[in-house]
C-alpha positions in Angstrom: -0.2 6.9 -11.1 -2.5 5.3 -13.7 -3.9 8.6 -14.8 -0.5 10.2 -15.1 0.8 7.3 -17.2 -2.2 7.1 -19.5 -2.0 10.8 -20.2 1.7 10.6 -21.0 0.8 7.9 -23.6 -1.8 10.1 -25.2 -4.9 8.5 -23.7 -7.7 10.8 -22.5 -8.6 10.2 -18.9 -11.6 11.1 -16.7 -10.8 10.6 -13.0 -13.6 10.1 -10.4 -12.9 11.1 -6.8 -15.4 10.4 -4.0 -14.2 13.3 -1.9 -15.0 16.9 -2.4 -12.8 19.2 -0.4 -9.0 18.8 0.2 -8.5 18.4 3.9 -6.4 20.9 5.7 -3.2 20.3 7.6 0.2 21.9 8.1 3.8 20.8 7.6 6.7 23.1 8.4 10.2 21.6 7.7 13.5 23.4 8.0 16.8 21.7 7.0 15.3 18.3 6.8 13.7 18.5 10.3 9.9 18.7 10.7 9.1 21.5 13.2 5.3 21.4 12.9 3.2 18.6 11.5 -0.6 18.5 11.8 -2.4 15.8 9.8 -6.2 15.8 9.1 -8.2 13.1 10.8 -9.0 9.9 8.9 -12.3 8.0 9.2 -11.8 4.9 11.5 -14.6 2.4 11.0 -15.0 -0.4 13.6 -15.8 -3.3 11.3 -18.5 -5.7 12.3 -19.2 -9.4 11.7 -22.3 -10.7 10.1 -24.3 -10.6 13.3 -23.4 -6.9 13.7 -21.0 -7.4 16.6 -17.6 -5.7 16.3 -14.9 -8.2 15.4 -11.9 -6.1 16.2 -10.9 -5.1 12.7 -10.6 -1.5 11.6 -11.2 0.1 8.2 -9.2 3.3 8.1 -10.1 5.5 5.1 -10.0 9.0 3.8 -12.7 9.8 1.2 -11.1 13.1 0.0 -8.8 14.1 -2.8 -5.5 12.4 -2.1 -7.1 9.6 -0.1 -4.9 8.0 2.5 -1.9 10.0 1.3 -3.4 12.6 3.6 -2.3 10.4 6.5 0.7 8.6 4.9 4.1 8.5 6.4 5.5 8.2 2.8 7.4 4.9 3.1 8.3 3.6 -0.4 10.6 0.6 -0.3 10.7 -1.5 -3.4 9.8 -5.2 -3.1 12.9 -7.4 -3.7 13.1 -9.9 -6.5 12.6 -12.8 -4.0 9.3 -11.3 -2.7 7.6 -12.2 -6.0 8.7 -15.9 -5.9 8.9 -16.8 -2.3 5.3 -18.0 -2.2 6.1 -20.7 -4.7 7.8 -22.6 -1.8 4.4 -22.9 -0.2 1.9 -23.5 -3.0 1.0 -22.7 -6.6 -1.7 -20.3 -5.4 1.0 -18.0 -4.1 2.8 -17.7 -7.4 2.9 -14.1 -8.7 2.3 -13.8 -12.4 5.0 -11.0 -12.6 8.6 -10.7 -11.6 10.7 -7.9 -10.2 12.2 -7.4 -13.7 8.7 -6.7 -15.1 8.3 -3.9 -12.6 11.8 -2.4 -12.4 11.3 0.3 -15.1 8.0 1.2 -13.5 9.5 1.4 -10.1 12.0 3.9 -11.5 9.2 5.9 -13.2 7.2 6.1 -10.0 10.2 7.1 -7.9 11.1 9.9 -10.3 7.5 11.2 -10.2 7.2 11.3 -6.4 10.8 12.3 -5.5 12.3 9.8 -3.0 14.4 10.6 0.0 16.8 7.9 1.1 20.2 6.3 0.7 21.7 5.4 -2.7 22.7 1.8 -3.3 21.4 -1.7 -2.7 21.3 -3.3 0.7 20.4 -6.9 1.3 16.7 -7.6 0.6 16.0 -4.0 -0.5 16.9 -3.0 -4.1 18.2 0.5 -4.8 15.7 3.0 -6.0 16.0 6.4 -7.8 16.9 8.8 -5.0 16.1 12.6 -5.4 17.1 13.7 -1.9 19.9 11.7 -0.3 19.9 10.8 3.3 22.5 8.8 5.2 22.7 7.1 8.6 24.7 9.0 11.2 28.3 7.7 11.6 27.7 5.9 14.9 24.9 3.8 13.3 27.3 2.4 10.6 28.8 -0.3 12.8 25.3 -1.5 13.4 24.7 -1.5 9.7 27.8 -3.6 9.2 26.7 -6.2 11.7 23.3 -6.3 10.0 25.0 -7.0 6.6 26.9 -9.8 8.2 23.5 -11.3 9.1 22.2 -11.0 5.6 20.1 -7.9 6.4 20.3 -4.3 5.4 20.2 -1.2 7.6 19.7 2.0 5.7 17.7 5.2 5.6 14.0 4.4 5.1 13.0 5.3 1.5 10.3 8.0 1.8 8.3 10.2 -0.5 9.2 13.0 1.7 9.9 16.1 -0.4 12.7 18.7 -0.1 14.7 19.5 3.0 12.8 22.8 3.6 9.1 23.2 3.0 5.9 24.8 4.2 2.6 23.3 3.0 -1.0 23.4 4.1 -1.4 19.6 4.1 -0.4 17.2 6.8 2.1 15.1 4.7 5.1 15.9 2.6 3.6 13.9 -0.3 0.0 14.1 -1.2 -1.1 12.3 -4.4 -3.7 14.9 -5.3 -1.6 17.9 -4.8 1.6 16.5 -6.4 0.3 14.1 -9.1 -3.3 15.0 -10.0 -3.1 18.8 -9.8 -0.4 19.0 -12.6 -2.7 16.9 -14.8 -5.5 19.5 -14.6 -3.5 21.6 -17.2 -4.0 18.9 -19.8 -7.1 19.3 -22.1 -7.3 15.5 -22.2 -7.9 15.2 -18.4 -11.1 15.7 -16.6 -11.5 15.5 -12.8 -14.9 14.8 -11.1 -14.9 15.5 -7.4 -17.7 14.3 -5.2 -18.3 11.3 -7.6 -18.7 8.2 -5.5 -18.7 5.1 -7.6 -21.5 2.7 -6.8 -21.3 0.0 -9.4 -19.8 -1.0 -12.8 -22.4 -1.8 -15.4 -21.6 -4.9 -17.4 -22.5 -5.2 -21.1 -25.2 -7.6 -22.1 -23.3 -8.7 -25.1 -19.5 -8.9 -25.1 -18.2 -9.6 -21.5 -17.1 -6.0 -21.0 -18.1 -3.2 -18.7 -19.8 -0.2 -20.4 -20.3 2.3 -17.7 -19.8 3.4 -14.1 -22.9 4.2 -12.0 -22.0 6.9 -9.4 -23.6 9.1 -6.8 -22.9 12.8 -7.4 -22.4 14.3 -3.9 -22.7 17.8 -5.4 -26.4 17.4 -6.3 -27.4 14.1 -4.7 -28.2 12.5 -8.1 -27.3 9.0 -9.3 -25.6 9.2 -12.7 -24.1 7.0 -15.4 -20.8 7.5 -17.1 -19.6 5.4 -20.1 -16.0 4.5 -20.8 -13.9 2.3 -23.1 -11.9 1.0 -20.2 -12.0 1.5 -16.4 -9.2 1.5 -13.9 -10.3 0.7 -10.4 -8.0 2.0 -7.6 -10.3 2.8 -4.7 -8.1 1.1 -2.0 -8.3 -2.7 -1.4 -11.5 -2.8 0.6 -13.4 -0.1 -1.4 -12.3 -1.7 -4.7 -13.6 -5.1 -3.5 -16.9 -3.6 -2.4 -17.3 -1.9 -5.8 -17.0 -5.2 -7.6 -19.3 -7.0 -5.1 -21.8 -4.2 -5.7 -21.5 -4.6 -9.5 -23.6 -7.8 -9.6 -25.9 -8.4 -12.5 -27.6 -11.3 -14.3 -24.3 -12.3 -15.8 -22.4 -11.9 -12.5 -24.9 -12.5 -9.7 -22.2 -12.8 -7.1 -20.3 -9.7 -8.1 -18.2 -8.7 -11.1 -15.0 -10.7 -11.2 -16.4 -13.4 -8.9 -17.3 -16.1 -11.3 -14.6 -18.3 -9.6 -15.7 -17.4 -6.1 -12.4 -15.7 -5.3 -13.4 -12.1 -4.9 -12.8 -11.0 -1.3 -10.6 -14.1 -0.5 -6.9 -14.2 0.5 -7.1 -11.0 2.5 -3.8 -10.1 4.2 -2.5 -7.3 6.3 0.5 -6.5 8.5 0.7 -7.3 12.2 2.2 -4.1 13.8 4.4 -4.1 16.9 5.8 -0.9 18.4 8.3 -0.8 21.3 10.8 1.4 22.9 14.4 0.1 23.3 16.8 1.4 25.9 20.5 1.2 25.3 23.4 1.4 27.8 25.1 4.3 26.0 23.9 7.1 23.7 23.5 6.8 19.9 22.5 9.5 17.5 18.8 10.3 17.3 17.3 9.6 13.9 15.4 12.6 12.6 14.7 10.5 9.5 13.9 6.9 10.3 16.2 3.9 9.6 15.0 0.7 8.0 16.2 -2.8 8.9 15.3 -5.2 6.1 14.0 -8.7 6.7 16.1 -11.7 7.4 17.0 -14.0 4.4 14.0 -16.1 3.4 16.0 -19.3 3.9 16.0 -18.7 7.6 12.2 -18.7 8.0 9.1 -20.5 7.0 7.7 -19.5 3.5 6.2 -16.0 3.4 7.0 -15.3 7.0 9.0 -12.0 7.4 9.4 -8.8 9.3 10.8 -5.4 8.8 11.9 -2.9 11.4 11.6 0.9 11.2 13.8 2.6 13.8 13.2 6.2 15.0 12.6 8.1 18.2 11.0 6.7 21.3 9.0 9.7 22.5 8.1 13.3 21.9 11.1 14.6 23.9 13.5 12.7 21.7 11.7 13.8 18.6 12.3 17.4 19.5 15.9 16.7 20.5 16.5 14.9 17.1 16.0 18.2 15.4 19.2 19.5 17.0 21.2 16.4 16.0 21.5 15.1 19.6 21.9 11.6 21.0 19.8 9.4 23.3 19.9 6.1 25.1 16.6 5.0 23.6 15.1 4.4 20.2 11.6 3.7 19.0 11.0 0.6 16.9 8.0 -0.3 14.6 7.8 -3.8 13.3 5.6 -5.0 10.4 5.1 -8.7 10.2 3.5 -10.6 7.3 0.3 -12.6 7.2 0.1 -15.6 4.9 -3.1 -15.3 2.8 -5.4 -18.1 3.6 -9.0 -19.3 4.0 -9.5 -17.8 7.4 -9.2 -14.2 6.3 -11.6 -12.7 3.8 -14.3 -10.1 3.1 -17.9 -10.6 1.9 -21.1 -8.7 1.4 -23.2 -8.2 4.5 -26.6 -9.8 4.4 -28.0 -7.4 7.0 -26.2 -4.0 7.0 -26.4 -1.3 4.3 -24.2 1.6 3.4 -25.6 5.2 3.0 -26.5 4.4 -0.6 -28.6 1.3 0.3 -26.0 -1.2 -0.9 -24.5 -4.0 1.3 -21.7 -3.1 3.6 -18.6 -5.2 3.7 -18.1 -7.8 6.5 -14.4 -8.2 7.1 -13.4 -11.6 8.7 -9.8 -11.3 9.7 -7.8 -12.4 12.7 -4.1 -12.7 13.4 -3.0 -16.3 14.2 -0.7 -17.2 17.0 2.1 -17.7 14.5 1.4 -14.2 13.0 1.8 -12.6 16.4 4.8 -14.7 17.4 6.6 -13.6 14.3 6.6 -10.0 15.4 7.5 -10.9 19.0 10.4 -12.9 17.8 11.5 -9.8 15.8 12.2 -8.0 19.1 14.9 -10.5 19.9 16.4 -10.2 16.4 17.0 -6.5 16.9 18.2 -6.9 20.4 20.7 -9.4 19.2 21.8 -6.9 16.5 22.5 -4.2 19.1 24.3 -6.7 21.3 26.6 -7.8 18.5 27.3 -4.1 17.9 28.5 -3.5 21.4 25.3 -2.2 23.1 23.3 -3.6 26.0 19.7 -3.2 24.9 16.4 -3.8 26.7 12.7 -3.5 25.8 11.2 -0.7 27.9 7.7 -0.3 26.6 5.8 -2.4 24.1 2.6 -1.7 22.2 1.7 -4.7 20.1 -1.3 -3.8 17.9 -3.3 -6.9 17.2 -6.1 -5.1 15.3 -6.3 -6.0 11.6 -6.4 -2.8 9.6 -4.4 -0.7 12.0 -1.4 -0.7 9.7 -3.6 0.4 6.7 -2.0 -2.3 4.6 -4.9 -4.5 3.6 -4.4 -6.4 0.3 -5.0 -9.5 -1.8 -8.8 -9.5 -2.2 -8.8 -9.1 -6.0 -5.6 -11.0 -6.5 -3.6 -11.5 -9.7 -2.6 -14.9 -11.0 -1.8 -16.6 -14.3 -4.7 -19.1 -13.7 -8.3 -18.3 -13.1 -8.3 -21.1 -10.6 -6.3 -18.8 -8.2 -6.8 -15.3 -9.5 -9.4 -12.6 -10.2 -7.2 -10.7 -12.6 -4.5 -11.7 -15.0 -0.9 -10.5 -15.1 -2.0 -7.2 -16.6 -4.5 -6.5 -13.8 -7.5 -7.2 -16.1 -10.5 -8.9 -14.7 -10.9 -12.4 -16.1 -14.6 -11.7 -16.2 -14.4 -8.3 -17.9 -11.0 -7.5 -19.4 -11.6 -3.8 -20.0 -11.6 -3.4 -16.2 -8.2 -3.1 -14.5 -7.7 -3.3 -10.7 -4.6 -1.3 -9.8 -4.2 -1.1 -6.0 -2.9 -3.5 -3.4 -6.0 -5.6 -3.6 -4.3 -7.2 -6.7 -1.3 -8.5 -4.7 -0.9 -12.2 -4.8 0.9 -12.3 -1.5 2.0 -9.7 1.0 5.5 -8.6 1.7 6.9 -7.1 5.0 7.4 -3.9 3.1 5.0 -0.9 2.6 2.8 -1.7 -0.4 2.4 1.7 -1.9 5.4 2.0 -4.4 4.7 -1.6 -5.7 1.1 -0.7 -6.3 2.1 2.4 -8.2 4.6 0.4 -10.3 2.0 -2.3 -11.0 -0.5 0.4 -12.1 2.0 2.0 -14.4 2.8 -1.3 -16.0 -0.9 -2.3 -16.4 -2.0 0.9 -18.1 1.1 0.9 -20.3 -0.4 -2.3 -21.8 -3.9 -0.8 -21.7 -2.8 2.2 -23.7 -1.3 -0.1 -26.3 -4.5 -2.1 -26.6 -6.7 1.0 -26.8 -4.6 2.4 -29.6 -4.7 -0.9 -31.4 -8.5 -1.1 -30.9 -8.2 -4.6 -29.5 -10.7 -6.3 -27.2 -8.1 -5.8 -24.5 -7.5 -9.6 -24.2 -4.8 -10.1 -26.9 -1.3 -11.2 -26.1 0.5 -13.3 -23.6 -0.1 -13.1 -19.9 3.3 -11.5 -19.2 
């Protein structure tokens, strides 16, 4: 998103990609029903604690063009206005330096770029987006949606970057950021794309508090190289971006670039994921495209505690039957629960283990608390109550609670934004306080987590940040002028 926006504003861009070859997959869709879907495998790293013992966390990554969009389901709900201010009930450290109104035009821009499938119109706790391909809930789900609205929740079609109703592509997902965003940029004479360029470190200037260059490993010839730049946008994914800044230590920043306040790697958050099958006493239409039940109003829960429900099919048989528009007495439910960022969850540089380039690996220290887990377990009863109030008799048939941090692939918060250096690594424009010509534009910048998928919000934040960056570059400023918002 950052490269797309910068080019649209007349700023030349060189994009570095660690991967070399686009992974292969297959997606065949006819009349909005996926008939064949084969995704490439992602790398699943079992993370270790400082003593080298596995600690249960996973680091799922895809070092190839398109990154994790090669695995992505495509969920793109917007954050609601309250999601940016809810943390203030808890402590100043959880105060976002931006508001929903700051991101609204960039949400729209991102949605138009990727083409969103979903339902038009607001529902409680989920603002309306720009919809390219409209999808609606089947008629027999609408009474359930009405009961949800009475509870202050919304039940609607899950917003997805899911492409047109009929398609045949040799990738595993309907949306792939390389194929659909980067490839069109290759036509521009002001865009360069370096594949196989694995960033190792950012090189800080000795004079003016800026970064002058990127040091990278060229996978094509095995050489270490240096590339200069006026400004650098870091969007490697939350853990990789954090590792890059840790690896960018120097005499000026001995503990890592951006870490002068000791906050780099802190405030890690993720989603607790729960999946279960729900049996009903009478049939209901199978959902070939998932439904989305929004969180309960914040007033009904502790600060920053929320869950969302994605409702689809319970098994492979029903997935096949959904393509014919049939009904079933069961649904599959995925719940994402929030984790309040705190001192117990963080990442740091390993003192013993090295990556393939001889630099320290990351140690990820994350566990889900009893309250984190109870939140998603309580969410089961919330949905069961919704079905009961809609005239059904529901029961949990099979539950698969995933208590592995990283399994949801929604890490965030380790290079957090805040108006104060006391609580933030970047300012409201995603600029490192330590080096303001470096912008961090992925979910690592999130001040708090939401129960929603983070991707669309990360895209909107990136577009907003580089909008300001383009202005500063054109004005030839030091990239530090202006108010924080």
